[in-house]
C-alpha positions in Angstrom: 99.1 113.6 69.3 97.6 112.8 72.7 94.3 114.6 73.4 93.9 116.6 76.6 91.4 115.5 79.3 89.2 118.4 78.2 89.2 117.4 74.6 88.3 113.8 75.4 85.5 114.7 77.7 84.2 117.2 75.2 83.9 114.5 72.6 82.5 111.9 74.9 79.9 114.1 76.6 79.2 116.3 73.5 79.8 119.4 75.5 81.8 122.4 74.1 85.3 122.7 75.8 84.5 126.3 76.7 81.8 125.1 79.1 84.2 123.1 81.1 86.4 124.5 83.9 89.7 123.0 85.1 92.4 120.7 83.8 92.1 117.5 85.9 89.3 115.0 85.1 87.7 115.5 88.5 87.6 119.3 88.1 86.3 119.0 84.5 83.6 116.6 85.5 82.6 118.7 88.5 82.2 121.7 86.2 79.5 119.9 84.2 76.1 120.1 85.8 74.9 117.1 83.8 73.9 113.5 84.7 76.3 112.3 82.0 79.3 113.5 84.0 78.1 111.4 86.9 77.7 108.4 84.7 81.3 108.9 83.4 82.5 109.0 87.1 80.6 105.9 88.0 81.9 103.9 84.9 85.5 105.0 85.8 85.1 103.9 89.4 83.7 100.5 88.3 86.4 100.0 85.8 89.1 100.6 88.4 87.5 98.0 90.7 88.0 95.1 88.3 89.2 92.0 90.1 93.0 91.5 90.2 93.4 88.6 92.6 95.9 86.1 91.3 97.3 88.6 88.7 101.0 89.0 88.8 102.3 92.6 89.1 105.9 93.0 87.9 106.1 96.7 87.0 105.1 100.1 88.1 103.3 100.6 84.8 101.0 97.6 85.6 100.2 99.2 88.9 99.5 102.6 87.3 97.3 101.0 84.6 95.2 99.3 87.3 94.8 102.3 89.6 94.9 105.3 87.2 91.2 105.7 86.8 90.2 105.3 90.4 93.1 107.1 92.1 93.9 109.5 89.2 90.5 111.1 89.8 90.6 111.1 93.6 89.8 114.3 95.5 91.9 113.4 98.5 94.9 111.2 99.1 94.4 107.5 99.4 97.0 104.9 100.4 96.6 101.4 99.1 98.7 98.2 99.2 98.9 95.2 96.9 99.6 92.2 99.0 101.6 89.7 97.0 102.7 86.0 97.1 106.2 84.8 96.3 105.4 85.0 92.5 104.2 88.6 92.8 100.6 87.5 92.3 98.0 89.6 94.1 96.5 88.0 97.2 94.6 91.1 98.2 94.3 94.8 97.4 93.6 96.9 100.5 93.0 100.6 101.1 95.0 101.5 104.2 94.0 105.2 104.7 91.9 107.9 103.2 93.8 111.1 103.8 93.3 114.8 103.3 93.7 116.9 100.1 97.5 116.7 100.3 98.4 114.2 103.0 97.8 110.5 103.8 99.0 109.3 107.1 100.1 105.7 107.3 101.7 103.6 110.0 103.8 100.4 109.5 101.3 98.3 111.5 98.5 99.1 109.1 100.6 98.0 106.2 102.1 94.8 107.7 99.2 93.5 109.8 97.1 92.4 106.8 100.3 91.2 105.0 101.3 89.0 107.9 97.7 87.7 108.3 97.7 86.7 104.6 101.2 85.3 104.7 102.5 87.7 102.1 105.9 87.6 100.5 105.9 91.2 99.5 103.8 94.4 99.2 103.5 97.2 96.7 102.7 100.6 98.2 100.4 102.9 96.2 99.0 106.3 96.9 97.7 109.2 94.9 98.4 112.9 94.7 95.1 114.7 93.8 97.1 117.7 92.5 98.2 115.5 89.7 101.9 116.1 90.5 103.6 112.8 91.1 106.8 114.1 92.5 107.3 112.5 95.9 107.3 114.8 99.0 109.9 114.6 101.7 107.3 112.7 103.8 106.7 110.2 101.0 110.4 109.4 100.8 110.7 109.1 104.6 107.7 106.8 105.0 108.9 104.7 102.1 112.3 104.2 103.6 110.7 103.4 107.0 108.3 100.9 105.6 111.1 99.2 103.6 113.2 98.9 106.7 110.2 97.4 108.7 109.5 95.1 105.8 113.0 93.9 105.7 112.9 93.1 109.5 109.6 91.3 109.1 110.6 89.3 105.9 108.0 91.1 103.8 109.7 93.0 101.0 108.4 96.3 99.9 108.6 95.9 96.1 107.9 99.5 95.1 106.0 102.6 96.0 104.0 104.0 93.1 102.5 107.5 93.3 99.5 108.0 91.0 98.5 111.4 89.6 98.4 112.8 86.0 101.0 110.1 85.4 102.9 107.9 87.8 106.2 107.9 89.8 107.9 104.7 90.8 110.5 104.7 93.6 112.2 101.7 92.0 112.2 103.1 88.5 113.7 106.3 89.8 116.4 104.5 91.8 115.2 105.7 95.2 114.4 102.0 96.1 116.3 98.9 95.1 114.5 96.1 93.3 
């Protein structure tokens, strides 16, 4: 059986579960006034920054596995893109915007300017929901549609839009976007 975030941190930090407050990893770590919690955060951030240039991304699961630590513990929305070559290999990873608690504003020019500059064949959109709920909002669906249309016009395919939270949501896997 899969252990809860609280159970895992309790074992790792040797702190009784009763002393921790919250359900998400950021809330649990914030409830621990201990330097060990800060070390866990730092290790998680560094792990999420491992280089991925040249690595092929062919599934939403791969995207989630790479971003889950960094974006799964974010306190506010972040919008990132993976800029890909014609074999779906990462040319560059770029953070586009740092949003608010529940909103990340993004404009097509911010997505496609670096993709054009780097001669990308495609991009993958990634953003997080700090609440942990990965269900796309109406705005998420609208911006994904708009960015896909702009990408089609520009010849840069939007391969997928992956929302990171407690788990992940893929617009392609869910049938909202076509592969």
